[in-house]
mmCIF file of the N, C-alpha and C atoms, coordinates in Angstrom:
data_MODEL
# 
_entry.id   MODEL 
# 
loop_
_atom_site.group_PDB 
_atom_site.id 
_atom_site.type_symbol 
_atom_site.label_atom_id 
_atom_site.label_alt_id 
_atom_site.label_comp_id 
_atom_site.label_asym_id 
_atom_site.label_entity_id 
_atom_site.label_seq_id 
_atom_site.pdbx_PDB_ins_code 
_atom_site.Cartn_x 
_atom_site.Cartn_y 
_atom_site.Cartn_z 
_atom_site.occupancy 
_atom_site.B_iso_or_equiv 
_atom_site.pdbx_formal_charge 
_atom_site.auth_seq_id 
_atom_site.auth_comp_id 
_atom_site.auth_asym_id 
_atom_site.auth_atom_id 
_atom_site.pdbx_PDB_model_num 
ATOM 1   N N  . MET A 1 1  ? -36.231 -7.557  18.545  1.00 0.00 ? 1  MET A N  1 
ATOM 2   C CA . MET A 1 1  ? -36.244 -7.756  17.201  1.00 0.00 ? 1  MET A CA 1 
ATOM 3   C C  . MET A 1 1  ? -35.723 -6.762  16.252  1.00 0.00 ? 1  MET A C  1 
ATOM 4   N N  . ALA A 1 2  ? -34.954 -7.146  15.253  1.00 0.00 ? 2  ALA A N  1 
ATOM 5   C CA . ALA A 1 2  ? -34.280 -6.298  14.414  1.00 0.00 ? 2  ALA A CA 1 
ATOM 6   C C  . ALA A 1 2  ? -35.245 -5.623  13.467  1.00 0.00 ? 2  ALA A C  1 
ATOM 7   N N  . ILE A 1 3  ? -34.976 -4.493  12.983  1.00 0.00 ? 3  ILE A N  1 
ATOM 8   C CA . ILE A 1 3  ? -35.792 -3.865  11.973  1.00 0.00 ? 3  ILE A CA 1 
ATOM 9   C C  . ILE A 1 3  ? -35.246 -4.326  10.629  1.00 0.00 ? 3  ILE A C  1 
ATOM 10  N N  . ILE A 1 4  ? -36.115 -4.611  9.683   1.00 0.00 ? 4  ILE A N  1 
ATOM 11  C CA . ILE A 1 4  ? -35.641 -5.163  8.502   1.00 0.00 ? 4  ILE A CA 1 
ATOM 12  C C  . ILE A 1 4  ? -34.683 -4.097  7.800   1.00 0.00 ? 4  ILE A C  1 
ATOM 13  N N  . GLY A 1 5  ? -35.057 -3.001  7.830   1.00 0.00 ? 5  GLY A N  1 
ATOM 14  C CA . GLY A 1 5  ? -34.251 -1.923  7.143   1.00 0.00 ? 5  GLY A CA 1 
ATOM 15  C C  . GLY A 1 5  ? -32.774 -1.896  7.598   1.00 0.00 ? 5  GLY A C  1 
ATOM 16  N N  . SER A 1 6  ? -32.401 -2.243  8.797   1.00 0.00 ? 6  SER A N  1 
ATOM 17  C CA . SER A 1 6  ? -31.083 -2.166  9.353   1.00 0.00 ? 6  SER A CA 1 
ATOM 18  C C  . SER A 1 6  ? -30.268 -3.327  8.745   1.00 0.00 ? 6  SER A C  1 
ATOM 19  N N  . ASN A 1 7  ? -30.766 -4.326  8.241   1.00 0.00 ? 7  ASN A N  1 
ATOM 20  C CA . ASN A 1 7  ? -30.149 -5.526  7.553   1.00 0.00 ? 7  ASN A CA 1 
ATOM 21  C C  . ASN A 1 7  ? -30.226 -5.518  6.107   1.00 0.00 ? 7  ASN A C  1 
ATOM 22  N N  . ALA A 1 8  ? -30.920 -4.520  5.539   1.00 0.00 ? 8  ALA A N  1 
ATOM 23  C CA . ALA A 1 8  ? -31.227 -4.692  4.085   1.00 0.00 ? 8  ALA A CA 1 
ATOM 24  C C  . ALA A 1 8  ? -29.905 -4.614  3.237   1.00 0.00 ? 8  ALA A C  1 
ATOM 25  N N  . ASN A 1 9  ? -29.007 -3.872  3.575   1.00 0.00 ? 9  ASN A N  1 
ATOM 26  C CA . ASN A 1 9  ? -27.778 -3.815  2.793   1.00 0.00 ? 9  ASN A CA 1 
ATOM 27  C C  . ASN A 1 9  ? -27.004 -5.289  2.898   1.00 0.00 ? 9  ASN A C  1 
ATOM 28  N N  . ARG A 1 10 ? -27.001 -5.796  3.961   1.00 0.00 ? 10 ARG A N  1 
ATOM 29  C CA . ARG A 1 10 ? -26.356 -7.155  4.119   1.00 0.00 ? 10 ARG A CA 1 
ATOM 30  C C  . ARG A 1 10 ? -27.128 -8.058  3.431   1.00 0.00 ? 10 ARG A C  1 
ATOM 31  N N  . ILE A 1 11 ? -28.376 -8.101  3.305   1.00 0.00 ? 11 ILE A N  1 
ATOM 32  C CA . ILE A 1 11 ? -29.306 -9.085  2.683   1.00 0.00 ? 11 ILE A CA 1 
ATOM 33  C C  . ILE A 1 11 ? -29.107 -8.874  1.082   1.00 0.00 ? 11 ILE A C  1 
ATOM 34  N N  . ILE A 1 12 ? -28.996 -7.810  0.817   1.00 0.00 ? 12 ILE A N  1 
ATOM 35  C CA . ILE A 1 12 ? -28.638 -7.418  -0.781  1.00 0.00 ? 12 ILE A CA 1 
ATOM 36  C C  . ILE A 1 12 ? -27.399 -8.011  -1.116  1.00 0.00 ? 12 ILE A C  1 
ATOM 37  N N  . ASP A 1 13 ? -26.332 -7.797  -0.174  1.00 0.00 ? 13 ASP A N  1 
ATOM 38  C CA . ASP A 1 13 ? -25.003 -8.303  -0.560  1.00 0.00 ? 13 ASP A CA 1 
ATOM 39  C C  . ASP A 1 13 ? -25.131 -9.874  -0.494  1.00 0.00 ? 13 ASP A C  1 
ATOM 40  N N  . LYS A 1 14 ? -25.720 -10.501 0.209   1.00 0.00 ? 14 LYS A N  1 
ATOM 41  C CA . LYS A 1 14 ? -25.854 -11.931 0.196   1.00 0.00 ? 14 LYS A CA 1 
ATOM 42  C C  . LYS A 1 14 ? -26.642 -12.387 -1.067  1.00 0.00 ? 14 LYS A C  1 
ATOM 43  N N  . MET A 1 15 ? -27.502 -11.675 -1.472  1.00 0.00 ? 15 MET A N  1 
ATOM 44  C CA . MET A 1 15 ? -28.260 -11.997 -2.697  1.00 0.00 ? 15 MET A CA 1 
ATOM 45  C C  . MET A 1 15 ? -27.323 -11.925 -3.956  1.00 0.00 ? 15 MET A C  1 
ATOM 46  N N  . VAL A 1 16 ? -26.645 -10.822 -4.024  1.00 0.00 ? 16 VAL A N  1 
ATOM 47  C CA . VAL A 1 16 ? -25.701 -10.583 -5.128  1.00 0.00 ? 16 VAL A CA 1 
ATOM 48  C C  . VAL A 1 16 ? -24.606 -11.632 -5.093  1.00 0.00 ? 16 VAL A C  1 
ATOM 49  N N  . ASP A 1 17 ? -24.003 -11.991 -3.975  1.00 0.00 ? 17 ASP A N  1 
ATOM 50  C CA . ASP A 1 17 ? -23.044 -12.991 -3.980  1.00 0.00 ? 17 ASP A CA 1 
ATOM 51  C C  . ASP A 1 17 ? -23.662 -14.287 -4.325  1.00 0.00 ? 17 ASP A C  1 
ATOM 52  N N  . PHE A 1 18 ? -24.888 -14.655 -4.036  1.00 0.00 ? 18 PHE A N  1 
ATOM 53  C CA . PHE A 1 18 ? -25.522 -15.897 -4.519  1.00 0.00 ? 18 PHE A CA 1 
ATOM 54  C C  . PHE A 1 18 ? -25.766 -15.839 -5.983  1.00 0.00 ? 18 PHE A C  1 
ATOM 55  N N  . MET A 1 19 ? -26.122 -14.778 -6.489  1.00 0.00 ? 19 MET A N  1 
ATOM 56  C CA . MET A 1 19 ? -26.343 -14.678 -7.892  1.00 0.00 ? 19 MET A CA 1 
ATOM 57  C C  . MET A 1 19 ? -24.953 -14.843 -8.647  1.00 0.00 ? 19 MET A C  1 
ATOM 58  N N  . ALA A 1 20 ? -23.893 -14.320 -8.190  1.00 0.00 ? 20 ALA A N  1 
ATOM 59  C CA . ALA A 1 20 ? -22.527 -14.494 -8.750  1.00 0.00 ? 20 ALA A CA 1 
ATOM 60  C C  . ALA A 1 20 ? -22.119 -15.934 -8.683  1.00 0.00 ? 20 ALA A C  1 
ATOM 61  N N  . SER A 1 21 ? -22.369 -16.545 -7.517  1.00 0.00 ? 21 SER A N  1 
ATOM 62  C CA . SER A 1 21 ? -22.038 -17.937 -7.407  1.00 0.00 ? 21 SER A CA 1 
ATOM 63  C C  . SER A 1 21 ? -22.816 -18.994 -8.445  1.00 0.00 ? 21 SER A C  1 
ATOM 64  N N  . THR A 1 22 ? -24.128 -18.555 -8.484  1.00 0.00 ? 22 THR A N  1 
ATOM 65  C CA . THR A 1 22 ? -24.900 -19.331 -9.377  1.00 0.00 ? 22 THR A CA 1 
ATOM 66  C C  . THR A 1 22 ? -24.589 -19.126 -10.800 1.00 0.00 ? 22 THR A C  1 
ATOM 67  N N  . GLN A 1 23 ? -24.139 -17.990 -11.271 1.00 0.00 ? 23 GLN A N  1 
ATOM 68  C CA . GLN A 1 23 ? -23.727 -17.687 -12.564 1.00 0.00 ? 23 GLN A CA 1 
ATOM 69  C C  . GLN A 1 23 ? -22.453 -18.375 -12.902 1.00 0.00 ? 23 GLN A C  1 
ATOM 70  N N  . ALA A 1 24 ? -21.465 -18.432 -12.007 1.00 0.00 ? 24 ALA A N  1 
ATOM 71  C CA . ALA A 1 24 ? -20.224 -19.082 -12.159 1.00 0.00 ? 24 ALA A CA 1 
ATOM 72  C C  . ALA A 1 24 ? -20.456 -20.591 -12.225 1.00 0.00 ? 24 ALA A C  1 
ATOM 73  N N  . PHE A 1 25 ? -21.320 -21.102 -11.384 1.00 0.00 ? 25 PHE A N  1 
ATOM 74  C CA . PHE A 1 25 ? -21.613 -22.654 -11.456 1.00 0.00 ? 25 PHE A CA 1 
ATOM 75  C C  . PHE A 1 25 ? -22.427 -23.013 -12.836 1.00 0.00 ? 25 PHE A C  1 
ATOM 76  N N  . MET A 1 26 ? -23.263 -22.190 -13.251 1.00 0.00 ? 26 MET A N  1 
ATOM 77  C CA . MET A 1 26 ? -23.872 -22.447 -14.561 1.00 0.00 ? 26 MET A CA 1 
ATOM 78  C C  . MET A 1 26 ? -22.879 -22.332 -15.692 1.00 0.00 ? 26 MET A C  1 
ATOM 79  N N  . GLU A 1 27 ? -21.921 -21.415 -15.719 1.00 0.00 ? 27 GLU A N  1 
ATOM 80  C CA . GLU A 1 27 ? -20.824 -21.341 -16.590 1.00 0.00 ? 27 GLU A CA 1 
ATOM 81  C C  . GLU A 1 27 ? -20.073 -22.643 -16.572 1.00 0.00 ? 27 GLU A C  1 
ATOM 82  N N  . TYR A 1 28 ? -19.740 -23.091 -15.418 1.00 0.00 ? 28 TYR A N  1 
ATOM 83  C CA . TYR A 1 28 ? -18.991 -24.390 -15.156 1.00 0.00 ? 28 TYR A CA 1 
ATOM 84  C C  . TYR A 1 28 ? -19.652 -25.506 -15.896 1.00 0.00 ? 28 TYR A C  1 
ATOM 85  N N  . LEU A 1 29 ? -21.141 -25.496 -15.895 1.00 0.00 ? 29 LEU A N  1 
ATOM 86  C CA . LEU A 1 29 ? -21.751 -26.575 -16.463 1.00 0.00 ? 29 LEU A CA 1 
ATOM 87  C C  . LEU A 1 29 ? -22.150 -26.244 -17.922 1.00 0.00 ? 29 LEU A C  1 
ATOM 88  N N  . ASP A 1 30 ? -21.739 -25.122 -18.494 1.00 0.00 ? 30 ASP A N  1 
ATOM 89  C CA . ASP A 1 30 ? -21.947 -24.713 -19.871 1.00 0.00 ? 30 ASP A CA 1 
ATOM 90  C C  . ASP A 1 30 ? -23.484 -24.533 -20.128 1.00 0.00 ? 30 ASP A C  1 
ATOM 91  N N  . LYS A 1 31 ? -24.170 -24.000 -19.030 1.00 0.00 ? 31 LYS A N  1 
ATOM 92  C CA . LYS A 1 31 ? -25.583 -23.745 -19.254 1.00 0.00 ? 31 LYS A CA 1 
ATOM 93  C C  . LYS A 1 31 ? -25.911 -22.322 -18.695 1.00 0.00 ? 31 LYS A C  1 
ATOM 94  N N  . ALA A 1 32 ? -24.977 -21.424 -18.739 1.00 0.00 ? 32 ALA A N  1 
ATOM 95  C CA . ALA A 1 32 ? -25.173 -20.106 -18.302 1.00 0.00 ? 32 ALA A CA 1 
ATOM 96  C C  . ALA A 1 32 ? -25.891 -19.194 -19.132 1.00 0.00 ? 32 ALA A C  1 
ATOM 97  N N  . PRO A 1 33 ? -26.635 -18.301 -18.808 1.00 0.00 ? 33 PRO A N  1 
ATOM 98  C CA . PRO A 1 33 ? -27.301 -17.264 -19.522 1.00 0.00 ? 33 PRO A CA 1 
ATOM 99  C C  . PRO A 1 33 ? -26.237 -16.283 -19.984 1.00 0.00 ? 33 PRO A C  1 
ATOM 100 N N  . GLU A 1 34 ? -26.493 -15.470 -20.871 1.00 0.00 ? 34 GLU A N  1 
ATOM 101 C CA . GLU A 1 34 ? -25.373 -14.455 -21.126 1.00 0.00 ? 34 GLU A CA 1 
ATOM 102 C C  . GLU A 1 34 ? -25.191 -13.480 -19.957 1.00 0.00 ? 34 GLU A C  1 
ATOM 103 N N  . GLN A 1 35 ? -24.043 -13.056 -19.889 1.00 0.00 ? 35 GLN A N  1 
ATOM 104 C CA . GLN A 1 35 ? -23.638 -12.089 -18.806 1.00 0.00 ? 35 GLN A CA 1 
ATOM 105 C C  . GLN A 1 35 ? -24.545 -10.975 -18.496 1.00 0.00 ? 35 GLN A C  1 
ATOM 106 N N  . ASP A 1 36 ? -24.994 -10.319 -19.672 1.00 0.00 ? 36 ASP A N  1 
ATOM 107 C CA . ASP A 1 36 ? -25.900 -9.189  -19.505 1.00 0.00 ? 36 ASP A CA 1 
ATOM 108 C C  . ASP A 1 36 ? -27.229 -9.612  -18.953 1.00 0.00 ? 36 ASP A C  1 
ATOM 109 N N  . GLU A 1 37 ? -27.667 -10.720 -19.396 1.00 0.00 ? 37 GLU A N  1 
ATOM 110 C CA . GLU A 1 37 ? -29.061 -11.192 -18.725 1.00 0.00 ? 37 GLU A CA 1 
ATOM 111 C C  . GLU A 1 37 ? -28.890 -11.534 -17.276 1.00 0.00 ? 37 GLU A C  1 
ATOM 112 N N  . ALA A 1 38 ? -27.686 -12.015 -16.838 1.00 0.00 ? 38 ALA A N  1 
ATOM 113 C CA . ALA A 1 38 ? -27.520 -12.299 -15.406 1.00 0.00 ? 38 ALA A CA 1 
ATOM 114 C C  . ALA A 1 38 ? -27.520 -10.998 -14.643 1.00 0.00 ? 38 ALA A C  1 
ATOM 115 N N  . MET A 1 39 ? -27.003 -9.980  -15.158 1.00 0.00 ? 39 MET A N  1 
ATOM 116 C CA . MET A 1 39 ? -26.678 -8.639  -14.422 1.00 0.00 ? 39 MET A CA 1 
ATOM 117 C C  . MET A 1 39 ? -27.965 -7.896  -14.371 1.00 0.00 ? 39 MET A C  1 
ATOM 118 N N  . GLU A 1 40 ? -29.020 -8.233  -15.156 1.00 0.00 ? 40 GLU A N  1 
ATOM 119 C CA . GLU A 1 40 ? -30.190 -7.275  -15.115 1.00 0.00 ? 40 GLU A CA 1 
ATOM 120 C C  . GLU A 1 40 ? -30.749 -7.188  -13.745 1.00 0.00 ? 40 GLU A C  1 
ATOM 121 N N  . SER A 1 41 ? -30.601 -8.172  -12.937 1.00 0.00 ? 41 SER A N  1 
ATOM 122 C CA . SER A 1 41 ? -31.312 -8.090  -11.543 1.00 0.00 ? 41 SER A CA 1 
ATOM 123 C C  . SER A 1 41 ? -30.360 -7.444  -10.462 1.00 0.00 ? 41 SER A C  1 
ATOM 124 N N  . VAL A 1 42 ? -29.094 -7.230  -10.873 1.00 0.00 ? 42 VAL A N  1 
ATOM 125 C CA . VAL A 1 42 ? -28.163 -6.711  -9.930  1.00 0.00 ? 42 VAL A CA 1 
ATOM 126 C C  . VAL A 1 42 ? -28.445 -5.118  -9.816  1.00 0.00 ? 42 VAL A C  1 
ATOM 127 N N  . PRO A 1 43 ? -28.555 -4.705  -8.599  1.00 0.00 ? 43 PRO A N  1 
ATOM 128 C CA . PRO A 1 43 ? -28.767 -3.237  -8.331  1.00 0.00 ? 43 PRO A CA 1 
ATOM 129 C C  . PRO A 1 43 ? -27.437 -2.513  -8.958  1.00 0.00 ? 43 PRO A C  1 
ATOM 130 N N  . PRO A 1 44 ? -27.702 -1.353  -9.602  1.00 0.00 ? 44 PRO A N  1 
ATOM 131 C CA . PRO A 1 44 ? -26.533 -0.739  -10.159 1.00 0.00 ? 44 PRO A CA 1 
ATOM 132 C C  . PRO A 1 44 ? -25.431 -0.408  -9.212  1.00 0.00 ? 44 PRO A C  1 
ATOM 133 N N  . GLU A 1 45 ? -25.624 -0.178  -7.903  1.00 0.00 ? 45 GLU A N  1 
ATOM 134 C CA . GLU A 1 45 ? -24.587 0.220   -7.079  1.00 0.00 ? 45 GLU A CA 1 
ATOM 135 C C  . GLU A 1 45 ? -23.815 -1.155  -6.583  1.00 0.00 ? 45 GLU A C  1 
ATOM 136 N N  . LYS A 1 46 ? -24.366 -2.314  -6.962  1.00 0.00 ? 46 LYS A N  1 
ATOM 137 C CA . LYS A 1 46 ? -23.791 -3.497  -6.481  1.00 0.00 ? 46 LYS A CA 1 
ATOM 138 C C  . LYS A 1 46 ? -22.978 -4.255  -7.679  1.00 0.00 ? 46 LYS A C  1 
ATOM 139 N N  . ILE A 1 47 ? -22.995 -3.738  -8.889  1.00 0.00 ? 47 ILE A N  1 
ATOM 140 C CA . ILE A 1 47 ? -22.430 -4.342  -10.072 1.00 0.00 ? 47 ILE A CA 1 
ATOM 141 C C  . ILE A 1 47 ? -20.940 -4.566  -9.744  1.00 0.00 ? 47 ILE A C  1 
ATOM 142 N N  . ALA A 1 48 ? -20.225 -3.626  -9.205  1.00 0.00 ? 48 ALA A N  1 
ATOM 143 C CA . ALA A 1 48 ? -18.730 -3.955  -8.946  1.00 0.00 ? 48 ALA A CA 1 
ATOM 144 C C  . ALA A 1 48 ? -18.504 -5.130  -7.981  1.00 0.00 ? 48 ALA A C  1 
ATOM 145 N N  . PHE A 1 49 ? -19.391 -5.127  -6.997  1.00 0.00 ? 49 PHE A N  1 
ATOM 146 C CA . PHE A 1 49 ? -19.357 -6.182  -6.096  1.00 0.00 ? 49 PHE A CA 1 
ATOM 147 C C  . PHE A 1 49 ? -19.743 -7.639  -6.660  1.00 0.00 ? 49 PHE A C  1 
ATOM 148 N N  . TYR A 1 50 ? -20.691 -7.640  -7.533  1.00 0.00 ? 50 TYR A N  1 
ATOM 149 C CA . TYR A 1 50 ? -21.063 -8.733  -8.275  1.00 0.00 ? 50 TYR A CA 1 
ATOM 150 C C  . TYR A 1 50 ? -19.924 -9.236  -9.120  1.00 0.00 ? 50 TYR A C  1 
ATOM 151 N N  . LEU A 1 51 ? -19.310 -8.347  -9.850  1.00 0.00 ? 51 LEU A N  1 
ATOM 152 C CA . LEU A 1 51 ? -18.231 -8.815  -10.695 1.00 0.00 ? 51 LEU A CA 1 
ATOM 153 C C  . LEU A 1 51 ? -17.022 -9.437  -9.949  1.00 0.00 ? 51 LEU A C  1 
ATOM 154 N N  . GLU A 1 52 ? -16.805 -8.794  -8.817  1.00 0.00 ? 52 GLU A N  1 
ATOM 155 C CA . GLU A 1 52 ? -15.723 -9.213  -7.992  1.00 0.00 ? 52 GLU A CA 1 
ATOM 156 C C  . GLU A 1 52 ? -16.024 -10.571 -7.479  1.00 0.00 ? 52 GLU A C  1 
ATOM 157 N N  . ARG A 1 53 ? -17.198 -10.836 -6.873  1.00 0.00 ? 53 ARG A N  1 
ATOM 158 C CA . ARG A 1 53 ? -17.510 -12.183 -6.496  1.00 0.00 ? 53 ARG A CA 1 
ATOM 159 C C  . ARG A 1 53 ? -17.690 -13.220 -7.666  1.00 0.00 ? 53 ARG A C  1 
ATOM 160 N N  . LEU A 1 54 ? -18.061 -12.749 -8.752  1.00 0.00 ? 54 LEU A N  1 
ATOM 161 C CA . LEU A 1 54 ? -18.200 -13.670 -9.972  1.00 0.00 ? 54 LEU A CA 1 
ATOM 162 C C  . LEU A 1 54 ? -16.779 -14.236 -10.334 1.00 0.00 ? 54 LEU A C  1 
ATOM 163 N N  . GLU A 1 55 ? -15.792 -13.240 -10.373 1.00 0.00 ? 55 GLU A N  1 
ATOM 164 C CA . GLU A 1 55 ? -14.436 -13.690 -10.615 1.00 0.00 ? 55 GLU A CA 1 
ATOM 165 C C  . GLU A 1 55 ? -13.940 -14.709 -9.536  1.00 0.00 ? 55 GLU A C  1 
ATOM 166 N N  . HIS A 1 56 ? -14.232 -14.403 -8.315  1.00 0.00 ? 56 HIS A N  1 
ATOM 167 C CA . HIS A 1 56 ? -13.887 -15.310 -7.303  1.00 0.00 ? 56 HIS A CA 1 
ATOM 168 C C  . HIS A 1 56 ? -14.416 -16.787 -7.551  1.00 0.00 ? 56 HIS A C  1 
ATOM 169 N N  . TYR A 1 57 ? -15.724 -16.781 -7.717  1.00 0.00 ? 57 TYR A N  1 
ATOM 170 C CA . TYR A 1 57 ? -16.302 -18.189 -8.010  1.00 0.00 ? 57 TYR A CA 1 
ATOM 171 C C  . TYR A 1 57 ? -15.788 -18.813 -9.386  1.00 0.00 ? 57 TYR A C  1 
ATOM 172 N N  . ARG A 1 58 ? -15.553 -18.035 -10.276 1.00 0.00 ? 58 ARG A N  1 
ATOM 173 C CA . ARG A 1 58 ? -15.045 -18.435 -11.473 1.00 0.00 ? 58 ARG A CA 1 
ATOM 174 C C  . ARG A 1 58 ? -13.584 -19.193 -11.332 1.00 0.00 ? 58 ARG A C  1 
ATOM 175 N N  . ASP A 1 59 ? -12.769 -18.487 -10.362 1.00 0.00 ? 59 ASP A N  1 
ATOM 176 C CA . ASP A 1 59 ? -11.484 -18.976 -10.076 1.00 0.00 ? 59 ASP A CA 1 
ATOM 177 C C  . ASP A 1 59 ? -11.557 -20.421 -9.321  1.00 0.00 ? 59 ASP A C  1 
ATOM 178 N N  . ILE A 1 60 ? -12.623 -20.397 -8.459  1.00 0.00 ? 60 ILE A N  1 
ATOM 179 C CA . ILE A 1 60 ? -12.933 -21.708 -7.731  1.00 0.00 ? 60 ILE A CA 1 
ATOM 180 C C  . ILE A 1 60 ? -13.164 -22.845 -8.842  1.00 0.00 ? 60 ILE A C  1 
ATOM 181 N N  . TYR A 1 61 ? -14.087 -22.524 -9.728  1.00 0.00 ? 61 TYR A N  1 
ATOM 182 C CA . TYR A 1 61 ? -14.456 -23.591 -10.696 1.00 0.00 ? 61 TYR A CA 1 
ATOM 183 C C  . TYR A 1 61 ? -13.254 -23.960 -11.717 1.00 0.00 ? 61 TYR A C  1 
ATOM 184 N N  . LYS A 1 62 ? -12.572 -23.003 -12.051 1.00 0.00 ? 62 LYS A N  1 
ATOM 185 C CA . LYS A 1 62 ? -11.450 -23.139 -12.846 1.00 0.00 ? 62 LYS A CA 1 
ATOM 186 C C  . LYS A 1 62 ? -10.413 -24.153 -12.190 1.00 0.00 ? 62 LYS A C  1 
ATOM 187 N N  . GLN A 1 63 ? -10.306 -23.902 -10.953 1.00 0.00 ? 63 GLN A N  1 
ATOM 188 C CA . GLN A 1 63 ? -9.312  -24.653 -10.176 1.00 0.00 ? 63 GLN A CA 1 
ATOM 189 C C  . GLN A 1 63 ? -9.755  -26.207 -10.090 1.00 0.00 ? 63 GLN A C  1 
ATOM 190 N N  . LYS A 1 64 ? -11.129 -26.325 -10.031 1.00 0.00 ? 64 LYS A N  1 
ATOM 191 C CA . LYS A 1 64 ? -11.718 -27.784 -9.940  1.00 0.00 ? 64 LYS A CA 1 
ATOM 192 C C  . LYS A 1 64 ? -11.506 -28.295 -11.293 1.00 0.00 ? 64 LYS A C  1 
ATOM 193 N N  . THR A 1 65 ? -11.611 -27.647 -12.315 1.00 0.00 ? 65 THR A N  1 
ATOM 194 C CA . THR A 1 65 ? -11.514 -28.175 -13.719 1.00 0.00 ? 65 THR A CA 1 
ATOM 195 C C  . THR A 1 65 ? -10.199 -28.636 -13.899 1.00 0.00 ? 65 THR A C  1 
ATOM 196 N N  . GLU A 1 66 ? -9.083  -27.733 -13.502 1.00 0.00 ? 66 GLU A N  1 
ATOM 197 C CA . GLU A 1 66 ? -7.700  -28.120 -13.737 1.00 0.00 ? 66 GLU A CA 1 
ATOM 198 C C  . GLU A 1 66 ? -7.301  -29.203 -12.905 1.00 0.00 ? 66 GLU A C  1 
ATOM 199 N N  . SER A 1 67 ? -7.744  -29.499 -11.771 1.00 0.00 ? 67 SER A N  1 
ATOM 200 C CA . SER A 1 67 ? -7.360  -30.444 -10.827 1.00 0.00 ? 67 SER A CA 1 
ATOM 201 C C  . SER A 1 67 ? -7.966  -31.807 -11.283 1.00 0.00 ? 67 SER A C  1 
ATOM 202 N N  . ALA A 1 68 ? -9.036  -31.842 -12.101 1.00 0.00 ? 68 ALA A N  1 
ATOM 203 C CA . ALA A 1 68 ? -9.771  -32.936 -12.580 1.00 0.00 ? 68 ALA A CA 1 
ATOM 204 C C  . ALA A 1 68 ? -8.996  -33.448 -13.776 1.00 0.00 ? 68 ALA A C  1 
ATOM 205 N N  . ASN A 1 69 ? -8.264  -32.638 -14.371 1.00 0.00 ? 69 ASN A N  1 
ATOM 206 C CA . ASN A 1 69 ? -7.475  -33.142 -15.468 1.00 0.00 ? 69 ASN A CA 1 
ATOM 207 C C  . ASN A 1 69 ? -6.198  -33.584 -15.238 1.00 0.00 ? 69 ASN A C  1 
# 
């Protein structure tokens, strides 16, 4: 059985990635909270990772929008 602490960083990364994907999806639906509100829950050391993943997901939704037109 794995110790929870040994996977904590990976779990946090998954959580931050999920938060970024949710933010991008809500922006796509025009229902997103302000960027600052969304980042309040992101650990300070993970902000750069969050912004990187957010840009990745925004690009995905931008491509979907462009291909639908």
